[in-house]
N, C-alpha and C positions, 0 to 999 in steps of 0.2 A: 504493500500500500504506500503510495507516494505521499510525502508530506510537503507542505509549503516551505520553500526555501527561506530561511531566516536571513536577514542582512548579515553580511560578512563581519562587520564590526561587532555585532552582537555575539556571533560565534567565537571570535577571537577573545572577546572579553570573558565569555563563559568558560572557554578552555583555560585561560590564564587564571581565572578565579578558582576553578575547581582544582587545577594543578597545584597552584600555590598553597591552597588549604590542605590538600592531600599531602603535599610535601612536608608540612609541619607535622602531620601525624606519622608519616613513614620515616622521615629523616630525624625526627626528634629523638627516638630511642638510640640511634647511632651517634648523634651528637652527644647525648647524655653519656653513652659509654666512653666516648673520647674524653669528656671532662672528668669522668670517674676513673680514668685510666690510672692516675697516680694512686688512688685508693686501692684499686684491684691489684695492681702490680706489687703492692706492698703487703697484701694479705693473701694473694694467690700466687703460687709458683707457676712457671711455664708448664710443669707437669699437670697442675690443677686445670690449667686452660685446656690441655690435651684431653683430660678426662671429661670436662664439660662439653667439649666439642663432640667427642664420640657419643656421649649421652644424648645430646641434641639430635645428632644425625640419625642414630638408631631409632629414636622416638619418631622423628619426621618420616623415616622410611615406612615404619609400621602404620603411622597415621594415614599415609597415602593409600596403603592397602585397605584400610578400614573405611575409606571414603572421606578422607580429610579434605579432598577437593570437591566434595559434593555441593558445597555452597556456590561453586562456579556455575551450576545449572540454573541458579536464580535468574540470571540476566536473560537467557533465551526465553524462558517460559514467562517471565515477568513482562517482557516487551512483546510477546506473541499476541497479546490482546490489548485493546485500546481502553476498555472500560476499567475503572478502578476496582470494581468488585472482583473481577477475574484476576487482576494483579495482586490484590490482597490475598486471594485464595492461593495463588502460586507462592507468595512470600511465606504465608503461614505453613503451607505444606513443606516447603524447603527447610524452614527453621525447626519445625518439630521433627522432621526426618534427621536433620543434623544432630539434634538433641539425643535422639535414640542411638544413632551411630556413635556419638561420643561416649554415651554410657557403656555401650558394649566394649568400646576401646579401653576405657578405664578398667573395667572388670578383667579383660584379657591381660592387661599390663600387670595388675596386682597378682593375678594367679600365676603368671609365667615369668615373673621378674628374675627368678634365679636362673633358669635356663638361658634367658636372654643375656643376663650378665656374663654367664659362662661363655656364650657365643662371642660376645663383643670384646670382653676383657680377659678371657681365659681364666676367670675367677668369679666366685659368687659374692665377692666383697662389695660390689656396686649394686646389689639387688635392691637395697633400700632406696638408693638414688633413683632407680628406675621406677619404683612404686610411686614416689612423689611426682616424678616427671609424667607418668602416664595418667594419673588422676588430673593433673593440671591440663594436659593436652586434651583429655576427654572433654573437659569443660569448654575448651576453646573451639570445639566443633560448632556448638550453638552460637558462641560469641562471633565467630567468623561469618555465620549465616546472617546474623543481625547486621553486621558491618556491610555485608553484600547488599542487604535490603536498603540500607542508608545510601549506598552508592547508586543503586538502581533508582531510588527516589531523588537522586541528585541533591543530597543534603550534606555537602562537604563541611559546613559549619558544625553540625552536630557530630559528624564522624570524627572530625578533628578534635573537638572539645572532649569527647569521651576518651579518645586515644591519649590525649595529653594528661588528663586527670589520672588515668590508669598508669601512665608512665611515671608521673610524680609519686604516686603511692608505691610503685615498685622500687624506685630509687631510694626513697626514705626507708622502706622496709629492708631493702638489701643492705644499706649502710648500717642500720642498727644491728642486724643479725651478723653482719660480717665484722664490724669493728667492736661493738659492745660485747657480743656473745661469742665472737671468734669461731663461727660455725663453718667457715670456709665454703666449699662447694655446696654443702647441705643448706647453708644460709641463703645462697643465691636461689636454689631450687624452692625452698620453703617460701621465700618472699613472693615468687611468682605464683605459687599455689594459693597463698593467702589472698593476694589481690584479685586473682582470677575468680576465686570462689565468692568474692564480694561483688565483683563487677558483672559476672554473667547473669545471676538472677535479676539484677536491677535492669539490665538492658533487655533481657527476655520479657520482663513485665512491660516495659515501655513499648516494645515492638508488637507483642501479641495483643496488647490492649488496643492497638490501632489497626492491625490487620485481621484480628479476630482469632479465636481459638478453634480453627477448623483444619481438617486433614482430609485431603482428597486422595483416596487410595489409587485409582487409575492414574491420576496425575503424578503421584509419587513414583509409580512404576515407570512412567515415561522419563521422569527426572533421573531415575537410576540408570535407565538405558542410555540417556544422554551423557551421564557422568562416568560411566565405565571406561570409555575411551580416554576421558580426561584423567582418570586414575592411572591407566596404563601410560599415558603421556607423562603423568607426574612421577612415576617410577623412573622413566627415562631421564627426566629432568633431575631427579635426585642423583642418579648415577653421574650425570655431567657436572653437577654442582658440588657434590659432597663425597662421592665414593672414593676420591683420592685419599681421604683421611684413613680409610680402612686399609688401603694398599700401603700407604706410607707407614702405618703402624708396624708393618712387618719388616721395614727396612731402616727406620730411624727411631730414636728414643722418644719417650713421651715429652721430654723437654723440647726437642727439636720440632716435634709435632705441634706443641703448644705455640712456639714461635711462628711456625708456618700458619697456624690458625689465626693468630693475631694479624699477620700480614695479609692473609686472605680476606679477613673481615674488613680491614681497612680498604683494600682494593674493591671489595664487594659493595662498598658505599655507593659505587656507580650504579649498582642494581637498585638501591633504595632511592637514589636521585631519579633514576628513570621511572621507578614505580609510582612516584608522585604523579607523573603524567599518565602512566599505564593504568592507574586506578580510574582515571577519567576516561581514557580512550577505550579500555576493554568493556566499560559499561555503556558509554554513549555512542560507540561506533555503530550499534544496531540502528540508531536513528539518523546519525550523520550520513551514513552511506546510502540512505534512501534518497538523498537529494539529487537533483538532475546533474549537478556538477561534481558528483562524488569522486571521480577519478582525479580531477585537478585538485580538489580539496585534499584528498589523501596525499598526493604528491607534495603539496606545499607544507602540510603538517609534518610529513616525514623529514623534509629538509630542515625546518625550524627545530625539530626535536634533535636532529643530529648536530646542529650548530651549538645548541645549548649544552648538550651532553659532552661535546668535545671540549668546550670551555671548562666545564666542571671536572672532567677527567684530567686535563692539564693541571688545574689547580690542586687536585688531590695528589697527583704525583709530586708536585712541587713542594707541598707542605708536609708530606708524610715524615721525612727524615727530621726536619726541625721540630715537629710536634712530638715525635718519639723521644728526641733528645731532651726536650723540656719536661715532658710529662711522665715518662716511664724510666725505670732503672735500666742499667746497662745490660741486664739479662735478656732484654727484648730487642736489642739493637739489630739483630739479623732479620727481624720481621719486615723491615722496610725493603729488603732486597727483591722480594717477589712482587711488590705492589705495582710497579709499572706494567708488568705482564698481565696481572689480574685485572687492572683497570682497562687495558686494551681489550682483554677477553670479554669483559662485561659491556663494553661499548659495542662490540659485535653482537653480543647477545640481545641488547636493546633493539638493534635493527631487526634481528630475526623475530623477536617477540611482536614487533609492530605488525609484521605480515601474518604471524600466526593467529592474531585476533580475527582475521578474515575467515579462518576455518570455522570458528564458532558462529560468526555472523551468518554464514551460509550453511549452517548445520552440517559441517563436515568435520566433526570432532575426531573421527577415525583418522583423518588426514593429519591432524595435530599429533596423534600418537605415532603415526608412521614417520613424521618429520623428526620428532624427538628421539625415536628409537634408532633412526639412522645415525643421529649424533651420538647416542649412548654407545652404540657398537664401536664407532670410531674412537670414542673416549676411552673405553675399556682397553682397546688395543693399544692406544697411546700410553695409558697408565702402565700397562704391563711391559711395554718396551722402554719407556723413558724413566719411570720412577726407580727401578732397580739400579740404573746406571747414574742418574743425575739427582736423585732424591727430590727435594722440594722444588728445585728448578724444573725438573722433568714434569712434576705435577702441574706447575703453572703453565708451562708451554703446552702441555696436553689439553688444558682447559681452553686456551686460546685457539688451538687447532679445531677443537670440537665445536666451539661456537661459530667459527667461520664456516664450517660444513653445514651447521644448522641454518645459518643465514642463507646460504646458497640454495639449500633444499626448500626452505620456506618461501623464498622469493619465486623459485621456479614453480612451486605448487600454487602459490597465490595468483600467479599470472593466468592460471587456468580458470580462475573464478571471476576475475575482472581485469580490465586493462590497468597497467601500472606505469604511467608515463612519468617516471622519476626524472629529476633534474640532475642527470649524471655529471654534467660539466661542473656544476656548483659543488656537488658532493665530492668529486675528485679534487677540486681546489681546496676544499675544506680538509679532506683527509691528508693531503700533502703538507699543508700548513701545520696541522696538529702533530704529525709525526716529526716534523722539523723542530718545532718548539719543544716537543717532549724530550729531545736530546739534552736540553739545557739543564733541567734538574737532575737527570741521570749522570751527566758529567760532573755536577757539583756535589754528588753524594758524599764524597770524602773531603770536601772543602770545609773551611771553618763555618760555624753556624751563621755568622753574619753574611757570608757569601751565599749560603743556601737561601736565606730569607730574601736577600736582594734578588737572587735569581727567580724566586717565586713571584715577586712583584713585577719583575721584567716580563715574565711569561704572561701574567694577567693583563698587562698593558699592551703587549705586542699582539696578542691574539685578535682582539676586535679592531685594533688599528690597522694591521696588515690586511684583514678581510675588507675593511672599508676602502683602503688605498688601492686594492687590486680589483675593485668593482664588484665584489661578491654580492653586495646588497643592491637589489633592484629599486626602481622608483616606487613600485608598489610596497616593498618592504619599508621604505622611508615613510610612505603615507600611513601605513599601519603603526609605525613607531610614533608619528605625530599624534595619531588618534589615541593611542594608549597613554601618551604623555598628557594629553588634554584630560582624559578620564582620570588619570592619577592626580592632576592638579585640582579637578573638581572635588575629589574626595579629600585631598590633603589641605586645600585652601578653600573652604566653603564661603567665599566672599559673596556679596550680594550680586555682583556682576556675573560671577561664574554660576551661581545658583540659578540665575534667570536665563542663562544661555541654554541652547538646546544640546542635549547629550548626543555624542556621535555614536550611532548604533550600527 
């Protein structure tokens, strides 16, 4: 069903509004972890980080198998109907289904914690940790469903507010249990359990009160059928993102694994920067791609996304070494070495994810699974070849190779669904500049701290300046920039003259 095309200015404003708000919710936890780095590195050893990482990844893998991605079915069935009653029924069915799946997952984790601990750590000593983790993750099934409903309803303000309140509570609780009670890894796990156990019932009550306490059995069956390929795709994504930890464990110490995990998490901030946009795109693409100019719109959005992500990636590479030197103790110095490769890998991943959204929009979720499994097979082959010989470096390079393959496959498959007239000349210019500037912080990795900071500022200034001087930005880009500047002034300076002027839509 075609919808009336909204004015371009209105769309740009909506995308930026949603993306900026989602970025607070998604990037907030990562920024909090950076600011808490001095606290954590003084109360947790690199080996503790290795333990926590393996706990998280084992839990994530099993959550995927139990339907942890079931909330992803929300968007297709929510937007399938136009009337609010049908949308509420779809939302309620999805939320209650996720609640049931989460309960089963928690019970499974409590009952089988010992064999899972033996499988992951070759010891039953971590069974208690796994019990705490599985109960927490079981609660998050329903929590994620509610968050998906908020995204479908395009309520980024509420989504962000709830996420930031939850983050603040986790930070306070973690600090108390870690510093005051010296509970180490157990304290971090318990803080997440306590806060999740409080937040989930509150948000469930809020959501179900609005959509109604209704459950549609046949609709639930269709949601399960829709979600099964997503689960299979999720397993493949897990292999690409996190299976390297389990292979590395066989060849490096827990301390080395912990340092790699810290470096990986810093580089993976690219994924969370991208996710602030992806949260908007994956939910609203169903409506945006119904517009008559969908192909041109998609191409331009992709270019803008890659421009912003390149700038963020360069900044991340530039500041990693100085930040670690200032905030962490010397035990974590090696963590910065793999960050540039991981940043580049997740830049490629963002491009691939952009096209993978089209599979769900066109109800081709099995294509998503096929795309990701092609990457997973390449990934495992690279892990087995590169990690035994090069350790952490091999794992990082394997990740970059994998996401490049996924990008190629996703683009080729997406072109079968709709035309993709991408701006290849602008994208090539952008990529060449980003790689050239990325050399600066890498070359300064062993330089004095002052030189590293100076290099970071130089990269931040050179990137937009060189793009502008080389004619990267078009006249239309400049027009959009002026419109956004006017809208920003209208909000920041609500003078009588501005208030009376007509907003640019």
